[in-house]
C-alpha positions as CSV (number, residue, x, y, z in Angstrom):
1,M,0.0,0.0,0.0
2,S,2.8,2.3,0.9
3,I,4.5,1.6,-2.5
4,M,1.4,2.6,-4.4
5,T,1.1,5.7,-2.3
6,N,4.6,6.8,-3.1
7,A,4.1,6.2,-6.8
8,Q,0.9,8.2,-6.8
9,L,2.6,11.1,-5.0
10,R,5.4,11.0,-7.5
11,Q,3.0,11.1,-10.5
12,R,1.1,14.0,-8.9
13,E,4.4,15.9,-8.6
14,L,5.2,15.3,-12.2
15,R,1.8,16.5,-13.3
16,N,2.0,19.7,-11.2
17,E,5.6,20.4,-12.3
18,G,5.9,23.6,-14.4
19,R,2.3,24.6,-13.6
20,P,2.1,28.2,-12.3
21,E,1.1,28.8,-8.7
22,T,-2.5,29.9,-8.2
23,R,-2.1,32.9,-6.1
24,G,-4.5,35.8,-5.7
25,L,-3.6,38.9,-7.5
26,P,-2.7,42.0,-5.5
27,R,-5.4,44.5,-4.7
28,P,-5.0,47.3,-7.3
29,S,-7.2,49.6,-5.3
30,A,-5.1,49.0,-2.2
31,I,-1.9,49.9,-4.1
32,V,-3.3,53.0,-5.7
33,G,-4.8,54.1,-2.4
34,L,-1.5,53.6,-0.7
35,I,0.3,55.7,-3.3
36,L,-2.3,58.5,-3.1
37,I,-2.1,58.6,0.7
38,A,1.7,58.5,0.7
39,A,1.7,61.5,-1.8
40,F,-0.7,63.4,0.5
41,I,1.5,62.6,3.6
42,I,4.6,63.8,1.7
43,A,2.8,67.0,0.7
44,A,1.6,67.6,4.2
45,N,5.2,67.1,5.6
46,L,7.0,68.9,2.8
47,S,8.5,71.5,5.2
48,T,10.0,68.7,7.4
49,L,11.4,66.9,4.3
50,T,12.9,70.2,3.0
51,H,14.6,70.7,6.4
52,L,16.0,67.2,6.3
53,A,17.3,67.6,2.7
54,G,19.0,70.9,3.8
55,R,20.8,69.2,6.6
56,W,21.9,66.3,4.3
57,S,23.4,68.8,1.9
58,R,25.1,71.0,4.6
59,E,26.3,68.4,7.1
60,P,28.6,65.7,5.7
61,D,27.8,63.3,8.6
62,Y,24.3,62.9,7.2
63,S,24.9,63.1,3.4
64,H,23.8,59.5,3.1
65,G,20.3,60.7,3.7
66,F,19.7,61.2,0.0
67,L,20.2,57.5,-0.6
68,V,18.0,56.3,2.2
69,P,14.6,56.7,0.4
70,L,16.0,55.0,-2.7
71,I,17.2,52.0,-0.7
72,S,13.9,51.9,1.1
73,G,12.1,51.7,-2.2
74,F,14.4,48.9,-3.3
75,L,13.5,47.0,-0.2
76,L,9.9,47.4,-1.0
77,W,10.4,46.1,-4.5
78,Q,12.5,43.1,-3.3
79,R,9.7,42.1,-0.9
80,R,6.9,42.6,-3.5
81,G,6.0,38.9,-3.2
82,L,4.5,39.7,0.2
83,I,2.0,42.3,-1.1
84,P,-1.4,41.3,0.2
85,S,-3.5,39.4,-2.4
86,S,-7.1,39.7,-3.2
87,A,-7.8,36.4,-1.5
88,Q,-6.0,37.3,1.7
89,P,-8.0,38.7,4.6
90,L,-6.9,42.1,5.7
91,R,-6.8,42.1,9.5
92,G,-5.7,44.9,11.9
93,R,-6.7,47.9,9.8
94,W,-8.1,49.5,13.0
95,L,-4.5,49.8,14.1
96,G,-3.8,52.2,11.2
97,V,-6.3,54.7,12.6
98,V,-4.6,54.5,16.0
99,L,-1.2,55.1,14.4
100,L,-2.4,58.0,12.3
101,A,-3.9,59.6,15.4
102,G,-0.7,59.1,17.3
103,S,1.3,60.6,14.5
104,A,-0.9,63.7,14.5
105,L,-0.5,64.1,18.3
106,L,3.3,63.7,18.0
107,R,3.5,66.3,15.3
108,L,1.5,68.8,17.3
109,W,3.9,68.2,20.2
110,A,6.9,68.7,17.9
111,I,5.4,72.0,16.6
112,Y,4.7,73.1,20.2
113,S,8.2,72.2,21.4
114,D,9.9,73.5,18.2
115,F,11.7,70.2,17.8
116,I,11.6,69.4,14.1
117,L,13.2,66.0,14.4
118,L,10.1,64.8,16.2
119,E,8.2,65.9,13.1
120,A,10.3,63.6,11.0
121,I,9.5,60.7,13.4
122,A,5.8,61.6,13.2
123,F,6.1,61.5,9.4
124,I,7.4,57.9,9.5
125,L,4.8,56.9,12.0
126,C,2.2,58.4,9.7
127,L,3.5,56.2,6.8
128,V,3.1,53.2,9.1
129,G,-0.4,54.1,9.9
130,A,-1.3,54.5,6.2
131,V,0.2,51.1,5.3
132,V,-1.8,49.4,8.1
133,L,-5.0,51.3,7.3
134,I,-4.8,50.2,3.6
135,G,-3.5,46.6,3.9
136,G,-3.7,45.6,7.5
137,Y,-1.2,43.3,9.1
138,P,-0.2,41.7,5.8
139,A,0.8,45.0,4.3
140,L,2.8,45.9,7.5
141,R,4.6,42.5,7.1
142,W,5.5,43.5,3.6
143,A,6.6,47.1,4.3
144,W,8.1,47.2,7.8
145,P,11.8,46.8,6.7
146,S,11.5,49.8,4.3
147,I,9.8,51.9,6.9
148,L,12.2,51.0,9.6
149,F,15.1,51.9,7.3
150,L,13.8,55.4,6.9
151,F,14.9,56.3,10.4
152,F,18.5,56.5,9.0
153,M,17.5,59.7,7.1
154,I,16.9,61.5,10.4
155,P,20.0,63.3,11.8
156,L,21.0,62.6,15.4
157,P,19.9,65.3,17.9
158,G,22.6,67.8,18.7
159,A,23.0,66.6,22.3
160,I,23.6,63.0,21.3
161,A,25.9,63.9,18.4
162,G,27.9,66.2,20.8
163,R,28.3,63.4,23.4
164,L,29.5,61.0,20.7
165,S,31.8,63.4,18.9
166,G,34.4,63.9,21.7
167,P,34.9,60.2,22.7
168,L,35.0,59.1,19.1
169,Q,37.6,61.8,18.4
170,R,39.8,60.8,21.3
171,L,39.4,57.1,20.4
172,A,40.5,57.7,16.9
173,T,43.6,59.8,18.1
174,V,44.8,57.2,20.6
175,S,44.2,54.2,18.4
176,S,45.8,55.7,15.4
177,T,48.9,56.7,17.5
178,Y,49.1,53.1,18.7
179,V,48.9,51.7,15.2
180,L,51.7,54.1,14.0
181,Q,53.9,53.2,17.0
182,T,53.3,49.5,16.2
183,L,54.5,50.1,12.7
184,G,57.7,51.7,14.0
185,I,56.7,55.3,13.4
186,P,57.6,57.7,16.3
187,A,54.2,59.1,17.3
188,I,52.9,60.8,20.4
189,A,49.3,61.8,21.1
190,T,48.7,65.1,22.8
191,G,45.0,65.9,23.1
192,N,43.6,65.3,19.6
193,V,46.9,66.0,17.9
194,I,49.4,63.3,16.8
195,W,53.0,64.5,16.8
196,L,55.2,62.8,14.3
197,S,58.9,63.3,13.5
198,H,58.0,65.3,10.3
199,G,55.0,67.3,11.5
200,T,51.6,66.8,13.2
201,I,48.2,65.4,12.4
202,G,45.2,67.1,13.9
203,V,42.3,64.8,14.4
204,V,39.7,67.4,14.0
205,E,36.0,67.0,14.7
206,A,35.3,66.1,11.1
207,C,37.6,63.1,11.4
208,N,36.0,61.7,14.6
209,G,34.3,58.9,12.6
210,L,30.7,59.9,13.3
211,R,30.1,60.2,9.5
212,M,31.5,56.8,8.9
213,L,29.5,55.4,11.8
214,M,26.2,56.7,10.4
215,M,26.9,55.7,6.8
216,F,28.2,52.2,7.6
217,G,25.4,51.6,10.0
218,A,22.8,52.3,7.3
219,A,24.7,50.2,4.8
220,T,25.0,47.3,7.3
221,T,21.3,47.4,8.1
222,A,20.4,47.4,4.4
223,A,22.7,44.4,3.9
224,V,21.1,42.5,6.8
225,L,17.7,43.1,5.4
226,V,18.7,41.8,2.0
227,L,21.0,38.9,2.8
228,K,19.4,35.5,3.3
229,I,21.3,34.3,6.4
230,P,20.2,33.1,9.8
231,N,18.9,35.7,12.2
232,W,21.8,35.2,14.7
233,E,24.3,36.0,11.9
234,K,22.3,39.2,11.2
235,I,22.6,40.2,14.8
236,C,26.3,39.6,14.7
237,L,26.7,41.9,11.7
238,L,24.7,44.6,13.4
239,V,26.7,44.3,16.7
240,T,30.1,44.4,15.0
241,A,29.2,47.2,12.6
242,P,30.2,50.1,14.9
243,G,33.6,48.4,15.5
244,I,34.2,48.0,11.8
245,A,33.3,51.7,11.2
246,V,35.7,52.8,13.9
247,A,38.5,50.6,12.6
248,A,38.1,52.0,9.1
249,N,38.4,55.6,10.4
250,I,41.6,54.5,12.4
251,F,42.9,53.1,9.1
252,R,42.4,56.4,7.4
253,I,44.3,58.4,10.0
254,A,47.1,55.9,10.2
255,V,47.5,55.9,6.4
256,T,47.7,59.7,6.5
257,G,50.4,59.5,9.2
258,L,52.4,57.0,7.1
259,A,52.1,59.2,4.0
260,Q,53.2,62.3,6.0
261,E,56.3,60.4,7.3
262,F,57.4,59.0,4.0
263,A,56.0,61.4,1.4
264,G,55.8,64.8,3.1
265,Q,53.0,67.0,4.5
266,H,51.8,68.4,1.2
267,L,51.5,65.1,-0.6
268,A,49.7,63.6,2.5
269,D,47.1,66.4,2.6
270,T,46.5,66.5,-1.2
271,I,46.5,62.8,-2.1
272,F,46.8,60.3,0.6
273,H,44.4,61.9,3.1
274,D,41.6,62.2,0.4
275,L,42.3,58.8,-1.0
276,A,42.1,57.2,2.4
277,G,38.8,59.0,2.9
278,W,37.4,57.5,-0.3
279,I,38.4,53.9,0.4
280,M,37.0,53.9,3.9
281,M,33.5,52.6,2.9
282,P,34.8,50.0,0.5
283,L,37.2,48.8,3.1
284,A,34.5,48.5,5.7
285,M,32.2,46.7,3.3
286,L,35.0,44.3,2.5
287,M,35.5,43.6,6.2
288,L,31.8,43.0,6.6
289,A,31.8,40.5,3.6
290,L,34.8,38.7,5.2
291,E,32.8,38.4,8.4
292,V,29.9,36.9,6.6
293,V,32.2,34.3,4.9
294,L,33.9,33.6,8.2
295,L,30.6,32.9,10.0
296,S,29.5,30.7,7.2
297,K,32.7,28.7,7.4
298,L,32.8,28.4,11.2
299,F,29.1,27.5,11.4
300,P,28.2,25.7,8.1
301,K,24.6,24.9,7.5
302,V,23.8,21.2,7.9
303,P,21.6,19.9,5.1
304,E,18.4,18.3,6.2
305,R,18.5,14.5,5.6
306,A,15.7,12.1,5.7
307,P,15.6,9.7,8.7
308,V,17.4,6.4,8.3
309,V,14.2,4.4,8.3
310,A,12.7,6.5,5.6
311,R,15.8,6.2,3.4
312,R,15.7,2.4,3.8
313,A,12.0,2.3,2.9
314,I,12.7,4.4,-0.3
315,R,15.6,2.1,-1.3
316,T,13.4,-1.0,-0.7
317,A,10.6,0.5,-2.9
318,K,13.0,1.2,-5.7
319,V,14.3,-2.4,-5.6
320,R,10.8,-3.8,-5.8
């Protein structure tokens, strides 16, 4: 009986092979409605978005903000297979009304307190509410990575950025000095200045690594959302991302010191310093890729194998 059942199942698989999946079509009205509501939300928050774009263009630490909406749109397109279908029930739409009301209250509070970054958070919350209102929980399951990624377009508050700037600047100075000393270059750190035998390197606030930290954090998050790896590996990548960003900035300062020692101050400022700045992000991404490969080699995926009894039954059926 079991032999006949296995043969029938095999014949059914052969008949269904190459036949397209019967899946409900996406709701066109839901997609059009979502686009119209998003356009209305953008128009209503145009002043906030204009302020953000101005900061992206003025402050190099947040220049990556121009790419954030594009990457967010790419994440939406990549997950388009999760768009709610016409046959799929839309549950949880009431939550969209709650989120939209919360977004309105948050924006009123931001206007009252004159804190425009809260208006940016209210804008993202409003997008979440619109998605849930149109498509319920299934639409939120589709769009949540893209919406979450939009937070990278919001600059850090001045108080937080100021508290991070000093320690990052000091860490970059001390660590770069140690690297230069390890390579045999006489170097001494005094404050945020590295004294060399042929001059000095001032680790100014623009070289504290905050820009690299923000840009690489966004790039790592995008990679984690795209890569098909276990969740624990994704957590490892996110946890190690700040360390990789700091290491890339230390590499930049150390290369500048080496160039100054062996090629002179002028050549270090005009060529090597700028070149090191350009290769920071590719170097960090290379380190991230090596981490992914290392994790896959240390913890390889074990392929699922059928139980021994099942394999013996299959071999017996083939013999008969």
